[in-house]
C-alpha positions as CSV (number, residue, x, y, z in Angstrom):
1,M,10.3,-31.9,9.2
2,K,12.1,-32.7,5.9
3,I,15.8,-33.4,5.4
4,T,17.6,-33.0,2.0
5,K,21.1,-34.2,1.8
6,F,24.0,-32.6,-0.1
7,H,27.7,-33.4,-0.1
8,Q,29.6,-34.3,3.1
9,S,27.6,-33.0,6.1
10,C,25.5,-30.4,4.3
11,L,21.8,-30.7,5.0
12,L,18.8,-28.6,4.2
13,V,16.2,-29.0,7.0
14,E,12.7,-27.7,6.4
15,I,10.5,-27.1,9.5
16,K,7.0,-25.8,8.5
17,D,7.8,-22.8,6.3
18,K,11.4,-22.3,7.5
19,K,14.5,-23.4,5.6
20,I,17.6,-24.2,7.6
21,L,20.9,-24.9,5.9
22,I,23.5,-26.8,7.9
23,D,27.3,-26.9,7.0
24,P,27.3,-25.9,3.3
25,G,30.9,-26.7,2.4
26,K,33.2,-26.7,-0.6
27,I,33.3,-30.4,-1.4
28,G,30.9,-31.2,-4.3
29,Y,29.7,-27.6,-4.5
30,T,28.2,-26.3,-7.8
31,E,26.6,-23.0,-8.7
32,E,23.3,-24.9,-9.1
33,M,23.2,-25.5,-5.4
34,Y,23.2,-21.7,-4.7
35,E,20.9,-20.8,-7.6
36,K,18.4,-23.7,-7.4
37,Y,18.5,-25.6,-4.1
38,W,19.8,-23.2,-1.5
39,K,17.2,-20.5,-2.1
40,N,14.9,-18.6,0.4
41,I,17.1,-19.7,3.3
42,N,16.0,-18.5,6.7
43,Y,18.8,-19.8,8.9
44,I,22.4,-21.1,8.4
45,F,24.1,-23.2,11.1
46,I,27.8,-24.0,11.0
47,T,29.4,-26.7,13.3
48,H,33.1,-25.9,12.9
49,K,35.7,-24.1,10.8
50,H,36.8,-26.7,8.2
51,N,35.9,-25.7,4.7
52,D,34.1,-28.9,3.9
53,H,31.5,-27.5,6.4
54,C,31.9,-23.8,5.9
55,F,32.2,-22.3,2.4
56,D,32.4,-18.7,3.4
57,E,31.9,-17.0,0.0
58,V,28.6,-18.9,-0.6
59,I,27.4,-18.3,2.9
60,K,28.0,-14.6,2.6
61,N,26.0,-14.5,-0.6
62,I,23.1,-16.4,0.9
63,V,23.1,-14.1,4.0
64,K,23.0,-11.1,1.7
65,R,20.5,-12.4,-0.8
66,D,18.0,-14.0,1.6
67,N,18.7,-12.0,4.7
68,A,19.4,-15.4,6.3
69,K,20.6,-15.4,9.9
70,L,24.0,-17.1,10.4
71,Y,24.8,-19.0,13.6
72,I,28.5,-19.9,14.3
73,S,31.0,-20.6,17.0
74,S,33.6,-18.1,18.2
75,E,36.3,-20.1,16.4
76,V,34.5,-19.9,13.1
77,A,34.0,-16.2,13.6
78,N,37.7,-15.8,14.2
79,N,38.7,-17.7,11.1
80,Y,36.4,-16.0,8.6
81,D,35.4,-12.5,7.9
82,F,31.6,-12.8,8.2
83,E,29.9,-9.5,8.8
84,K,26.5,-10.6,10.2
85,Y,26.3,-13.5,12.5
86,V,25.2,-14.8,15.9
87,I,27.8,-16.5,18.2
88,V,26.6,-19.7,19.9
89,K,28.2,-22.2,22.2
90,A,27.5,-25.7,23.6
91,G,24.7,-25.5,26.2
92,D,22.7,-22.7,24.4
93,T,19.1,-23.1,23.5
94,L,17.7,-21.0,20.7
95,Q,13.9,-20.5,20.3
96,F,12.3,-19.9,17.0
97,E,8.7,-19.9,15.8
98,G,7.7,-23.5,15.6
99,F,11.0,-25.1,16.7
100,N,13.9,-24.9,19.1
101,V,17.6,-25.6,18.6
102,E,19.9,-26.9,21.3
103,V,23.6,-26.3,20.8
104,T,25.5,-29.4,21.8
105,K,29.1,-30.3,22.6
106,A,31.1,-32.0,19.9
107,V,34.7,-33.4,19.9
108,H,36.6,-33.3,16.6
109,G,39.4,-35.9,16.3
110,Y,43.0,-34.8,15.8
111,L,45.6,-36.3,13.5
112,P,49.4,-35.4,13.7
113,G,50.1,-32.6,11.2
114,M,46.8,-30.9,11.5
115,N,48.4,-27.9,13.2
116,D,46.3,-24.8,12.6
117,N,43.6,-26.9,11.1
118,E,42.9,-28.5,14.5
119,V,39.3,-27.8,15.6
120,K,39.3,-26.5,19.2
121,E,35.7,-25.4,19.3
122,N,33.2,-27.8,17.8
123,I,29.5,-27.8,18.2
124,G,26.5,-29.8,17.1
125,Y,22.8,-29.0,17.0
126,I,19.5,-30.7,18.0
127,F,16.5,-29.4,16.0
128,D,13.2,-29.9,17.9
129,D,9.9,-29.2,16.2
130,F,8.1,-30.6,19.2
131,K,7.2,-33.8,17.4
132,K,10.7,-35.1,16.5
133,R,14.2,-34.3,17.5
134,L,16.9,-34.3,14.9
135,Y,20.5,-34.4,16.2
136,V,23.3,-33.2,13.8
137,T,26.5,-34.2,15.7
138,S,29.2,-32.4,13.6
139,D,32.5,-34.2,13.0
140,S,32.8,-35.8,16.4
141,L,34.1,-38.6,18.5
142,C,32.2,-40.3,21.3
143,F,31.7,-38.4,24.6
144,N,29.5,-38.8,27.6
145,N,26.3,-36.8,27.5
146,N,22.6,-36.7,28.3
147,Y,21.3,-35.7,24.9
148,K,18.1,-37.4,23.5
149,C,16.9,-37.5,19.9
150,D,14.8,-39.5,17.5
151,I,17.0,-39.2,14.4
152,I,20.8,-38.7,14.3
153,C,22.8,-37.4,11.4
154,M,26.4,-38.5,12.1
155,P,29.7,-38.9,10.3
156,F,31.6,-42.1,10.0
157,N,35.2,-42.5,8.9
158,G,38.2,-44.8,9.4
159,N,40.9,-42.6,10.6
160,G,40.1,-41.3,14.1
161,L,38.7,-37.9,13.1
162,T,35.0,-38.9,13.6
163,F,33.0,-41.8,14.7
164,G,34.1,-45.3,13.8
165,G,31.9,-48.2,12.7
166,F,31.9,-49.9,16.1
167,E,31.5,-47.0,18.6
168,G,29.4,-44.7,16.4
169,P,26.3,-46.8,16.5
170,L,26.7,-47.3,20.3
171,F,26.8,-43.5,20.6
172,A,23.6,-43.2,18.6
173,K,21.9,-45.9,20.7
174,E,22.9,-44.1,23.9
175,V,21.2,-40.8,22.8
176,C,18.1,-42.9,22.0
177,A,18.1,-42.4,18.3
178,K,15.7,-44.6,16.4
179,L,17.2,-43.9,13.0
180,I,20.8,-43.2,11.9
181,I,21.5,-41.1,8.8
182,P,25.2,-41.4,8.0
183,V,26.9,-38.3,6.5
184,H,30.4,-37.1,5.6
185,L,30.7,-39.8,2.9
186,E,31.8,-37.8,-0.1
187,H,35.4,-36.8,0.8
188,P,37.7,-37.2,-2.3
189,N,40.5,-38.7,-0.1
190,P,39.7,-42.5,0.3
191,V,41.4,-42.6,3.7
192,M,38.4,-40.6,5.0
193,M,36.0,-43.3,4.0
194,P,34.7,-45.8,6.5
195,D,34.1,-49.5,6.1
196,L,30.4,-49.1,5.3
197,K,29.8,-52.8,5.6
198,K,31.1,-52.7,9.2
199,V,28.9,-49.6,9.9
200,K,25.8,-51.3,8.6
201,T,26.5,-54.6,10.5
202,S,27.1,-52.7,13.8
203,I,23.9,-50.8,13.5
204,E,21.9,-53.9,12.6
205,N,23.4,-55.8,15.6
206,L,22.1,-53.1,17.9
207,G,18.6,-53.5,16.5
208,M,18.6,-50.0,15.1
209,E,17.7,-48.6,11.7
210,Y,19.7,-46.6,9.2
211,K,19.1,-44.7,6.0
212,F,21.8,-43.7,3.5
213,L,20.6,-40.7,1.6
214,D,21.7,-40.0,-1.9
215,I,22.8,-36.4,-2.9
216,L,19.6,-34.3,-3.3
217,E,17.4,-37.0,-1.8
218,T,14.7,-35.7,0.6
219,F,13.5,-37.6,3.6
220,E,10.5,-36.7,5.7
221,I,10.3,-37.5,9.3
C-alpha cells in the first residue's frame, strides 16, 4: 500500500494496481494535479461536504475521464449535483478485489456561525489490504469506538473542529495505530493550524511514531 499526500486531507492510496483518491478539495488545487497526478483513478472516497474535501468540478471530470466510482454520504449527495455515485454510511463494509473498505463514524466539530456549513453526516474509512489497515478519520473529534488500524491519517487543529494536540494522539493509541500521519495542515487561515510542537510531544509521550508528509511525498507501508 502506498500513500501520496496532497493539500489538506487529500490522499492518493495505491493498493496493488488500484488507485484510490480520498477527499480531493479546493485548497491548494492546481490543474497539474488533475492532469498529472490524479490520473487513471479507480475509486474516489469523500468524507464530508466541505469544499476543502470535495471539489465537485474536478471530481466530476475524474469520474467521466477515468470511469472512476465515487463513494459519498447522503449529505454530500444532497449538497452537490453528482450524477454517478454510490451512497455509503457508517457501518458499511465494501469489498473490492484485493482490499476491503470499512466506513466509519466521524464527528465533525461545530463553531458558532457555521450555520448551513455544519456537517451533520460525517464518515471516515478504513482501507484493509489484508496486510495493513489504514484509517482515514475525516475531520473528527474523539468518540468511543472499537476500530483497529495500523496507520491513522488524522487532522489536528486548534479550534475545536477536529482533534487537538492532547486528545488526538490518545484517540490514535486507542485504535491501536502504530503510526500517525497528520493531515489538514495547509488551511490558509492560521486559526485552523494546531500547535505542532504540542502534537509531536503528545505523540512521543505515548511512545508512538509519527510522520509528517510533504505535498507530493509518497510513503509505502
